[in-house]
N, C-alpha and C positions, 0 to 999 in steps of 0.2 A: 504494499500499500504506500502511494506517495504521501509525503509528509508536507506540512504546511510551508509554504514558500516554494514548493516544487511543482505546484499547480497554479497555473494563471487564472484568478477568477476575476474576470472584467465585469463591468457593470451593464454589458450587452450593448450591442450597437456601436457604431462610429460615425461622427459626423465631422465634416471640414469644409471650411470655405475661404475663398479668396476674392479680394475686392480691390480694384485698382480705382483709386479716387480720381486720378488723371485720365481715365478713359482708356488707358494704354490696354490693348488686346493682347492676352496671353494664350498659348495653346493649351488644349485640354489634357495634354501629357503631363503638365505641372500638377494639376489636381489629382491625377492618376497616381502620381508618385507620393503624393500625400497621404491619400487613403490607403495606399498599398502597406504603408508602416503599420497600420491598425489591423492587420488581416485577422489577427486572433479574436478581435472583437465581434466578428460576424461568423456565421457558420455555413455560407454558401447558398442561403435561402433568399437572397435578395441583395442587389446592389444598384446604384443609380447616380446620376449627374444631372444637374441643371446647369445651362450655359446662357448667358446675357451677352447680347451684342453679337451673336453667332451668324445672324442672317443679315448683313448690311444691305445687301443687295434687294431684300424684300422688307426693309425695316417698317414699312407703312401697311404691311399686310399681316393678317392673322397666320400664324404658322401651326397648323395642326398636325400633331403626332397621333396616329390611331393604330391600335392593335385590333386585328381580325383574326378569329378562330377559323374562318373558311371563307371561300370566294363569295358565297351567298350573302354573308354579313358584309363584305366590302360592296357588293353591287347594291345592296339595299341603302347603306349608308351614303354612296356616292348619289344615288337618286334623291335622297334628302338634302344632301348638301346642294345639289343643283337647284332646290326650289328656294334657298335661302341665301345662297353666296354666288359670287362670280369666282370661279376657280381659275386662278392665274397660272398655276404650276401644280403638278401631281407627279409624284414617283414613289418607288420603294426607298426607304431610308437605306442608304449604303452600310452594308455590315460585311464582316469577314467571318468565316468558320472558325469557331473555337469549341474545341472538344467538351470544355465544361459547361458550354451553354447549349441546353437540350430544350426540346419541346417548343421549338421557336414559332410564334405565331406569323401571320402576315403583318409586316410592319410598314405602314405608309406615311407619307408626308404630303400635305397640301398647303398652298398658300392661297389665301382667298381674301375676298372683300365683300362685305355685306351688300346685298342688292339694295340701292337706294329706295326704289318704291315699296320694297318690303319694310324697310326701316321706317319710312314715313307713314305706312298703314299701321304698323306697331306702336308707333309713339313712344319708342325706346330709344336710348342713345345706343351707339355701337357696341359698347362693351356689354350692356344687359342683353341687347339682342343676341349676340353672339354666344353669351353664357347660357342664354334659355335655350338656344338651338343645340349646344352641345350636350347639355343636360338631357334634352328631349331624345337625341340620339343614343346616348348612354342607356337611358331607359326603355326605349322602344325597340332598338335592334339587338337581337340576341346574338352575342359573339362579337360585339363591337364594344371597345373600350377606349375612350379618348383620354390619351395620356397628357396632352398638353396643348393650349390654343392661345398663347400670348403673342405678342408682337415683339420680333427681333430675339426671341429666346425659345429654348426647347428643353424638353426633358427627355433623357435616355435611360432606360432602366429594364432590368431583366431579373431573372432567377440565377444567381450566381455571385461569385465573390466581386466586390467592386473591380478589382483590376482586371478580371475576365471580362466584365460588362464593359469596361473601357476599351479592351481589344476589340471585343465583339462589334461595337459601334464605331470603332476607328476615330475615337474621341480625340486623337492627336491632330486630326485634320480640320478641327474647328478652333476657332480663336474668339475669346470673349473677353470683356472687362470684368466679369463676375463669374464665379463659378462656386456651386456647392456639390458635395458628394456624401454619399451614404453607404455604409455596409451593414446589413440587417442581421439581427438575431432575434426572430420572431419566438414568442413566448405563449401568446394567447390567440394568435390568428394564424392562418396557413401561409405558407411560403409559395405564391404564384406571381406571375408576371405583373398583373395590375396592382397587387399589393406591395410591391416594391416600392421604395422612396426614390425621387421625391413625389408629393403630391401637388398638383397644380390647379389652379383656376385663373384664366387670363393670364397677366404677366406675373402672378404671385405663385410662388413654391416654397415648400416646407419640407425639411429634412429633421428627423426627430430621433432622440435617443431617450427611451424611458417607457412610460406606461400611465395611460391617462385612466384613473379611477372614476372620474366622473363622466366617462364616455356617454353612458346612456343619457343622461340629462342633458349634456352638450348636443348629442344627436337629435334628440326630440326638439331642441330650442332651434337649430339651424333648420330642421325640416319644416317648421312652421312658416320660414320665409322663402320657401321653394327650392332648397337644396335637397340633394338626394346623396345618402352615403350608402353606396353599393359596392365598395371595393374590398369590403371585409378586412378592415384594420382601423385601429383608432385615430391614428394619425390624420386621416383624410379630414376629420371634423376640424382640426385646427386650420386648415386652409379655409375652410368655409366661414369659421368664426372671424378670421381676419378680413376676409373679403367682405363679410357683412358689416364689420365694424368701420373699416376703413373706406371702401367705395360705397357703401349704402348709407351708412350714418355719419360719414365725414370726420371720423376721428383721425388723429395723428397716429403714427406707429407707436410713438411713446405712449399716448393714451391708451391704445389698444393693448399694449404691454401691461398696462396698470389694471386693465380689466381681467385679462388672462392669468397675470400672476399678481393678482391684487394684494396689498399689504393686508395683515392682519387687523381685525377692528381696533385691537389694543394698540397697534402702531399708528393707525389712523387718529386714534384720540390724541396721541401726542403731538400731532403736527399742529401747525398754526394757520389761522386765517384762510387764504385762499387755497392752499393745499389741502387742508384738512375738508373744506368744502367740496373741493373738486374731486378728491378721492372718494369721499362718501357719496356723491352724486354717480360717479362711475360703478361703485360697488352695488348700489341699490338699483340703478337704471339697468344695468347688464349683469345682474347675479347670475342668470343661466348660463353666461359664457366664461364664468370663473373655471380655469382647467386644474383640477387637483391630481395629485399624484407626482411621482419623480419625473422630471423631464428637462432636457436641453433641446433647444430647437434653433435653427438657422432659418430665416425667411429671406427669400430673394424677391426683389420686386424691381419694376422699370426704374433704373437709376439709383438703386440703393439695396442694402442688406441690413438685417437685424439679427443679433444674437441675444437669446433670453434663456435663463435658467428659471425652474420652480423657485418660489420664494424661499424654500428652505436650502436650495442648491444641493438636491440629492443625486445629481448626475454631474459629471466632470465637464467643464468648459473652459477652454484657455483662449486667450486673445493676444495678438502681438502686431506691431507696426513696424514697418521699414520703409522709409520715405512715404510715398502717397499710397502704398499698399497696405493693406490690413488682412490679416489671417486670423481664421478662427478653427478650432479643433478640439476634439475630446482629449487629445494627449499633446502635450509639449513636443514630443518627439515627431509628430507628424507636420509640425510646423518647422522645426529646425532641420528637417531633411530637405526642405525647398529653400529656406531661408536661414541659414546657420548663425547669423548675427544680427538678429532684429534689433531696432533702436530702443523697442520698449516690449515687454511681455508681462502679461498680467491675469489673473482668474477674476473675471467678473463676478460681482456679488449676487446672491440669490435675487430674483425679482427685478434687478436693475438691468434695463435693456442697453445693449451696445448698439447704436445705429450709425451707419456710415452711408454717405451719399456721394455722387459724383460732384466734383469741383464745377463751378460755373463755367469755367473755360472748356472743360470737357463736354458739358451739356451744349454748349454753342458748336 
């Protein structure tokens, strides 16, 4: 029998992220090397990546990544897409054969624009129109799973170790100003292609290490507002909570973090003036969106990234900076393998988000 210290007992799952504030685009091979260091945190039942700025030639189009179980699902989905969108380009997502990646679905990519007359008839904005169409496809078409549908971004995920998933998707051929990665160690939910991280809605994507004990309450809350949790894992609900709070309710990402990882009432009571009133309002108004249980998450969005721990910091999360580049990871080693000498390295406190955004010059 192995003794204590001879067995690695990790807290399950690995997350890491890179964000270039100056808008510099880096190849996916960099994030692949970072997540590879944390191989022992996952068990081969899920790995994935989200890249931002990877489709500059179609930056104003929605990039749809879709899994199909068969050709019939693809044909039915494309008939629905024709009803709602102008399809500018469609193709298989380039992959290479990797022995460790099996049971591969049909993986297709579409660049689309909503049909103007359909948007006018719907009286919705482009994002809400697109989100409703994608939810409709995922619910109505058996064997079709919409993986991501943001602008100038995409999610690449599969059943496998993350470094094998990167090899499969030829991730080194993409360049982006922001990357997140995930190595999965599922405990309560199945390991399958749709259940791998990241989870995405429009430009927002989430990778997560931990467990959501409030999942049922959170799921019922988001489903009241038109979302559908059908990917058989708890992390999916975090993406929908953030989309609802930020896009539909107009909260900032910092305020959304104060909803998801809200301070204890005893902590709020010690605040003064505006902070006490604001935190009390958020906790009362959005109580159904409080996420309980151990977690660390990385949230990617157009032009930014947020790192957040649960309020007790029950999962590891490390951050670092080097010049205008910011790094996040479950382990310091995963940062130092790609940036050996960071200017600053620290462990964010529980419940306190670290939010980084593109510089004004990069936005221009």
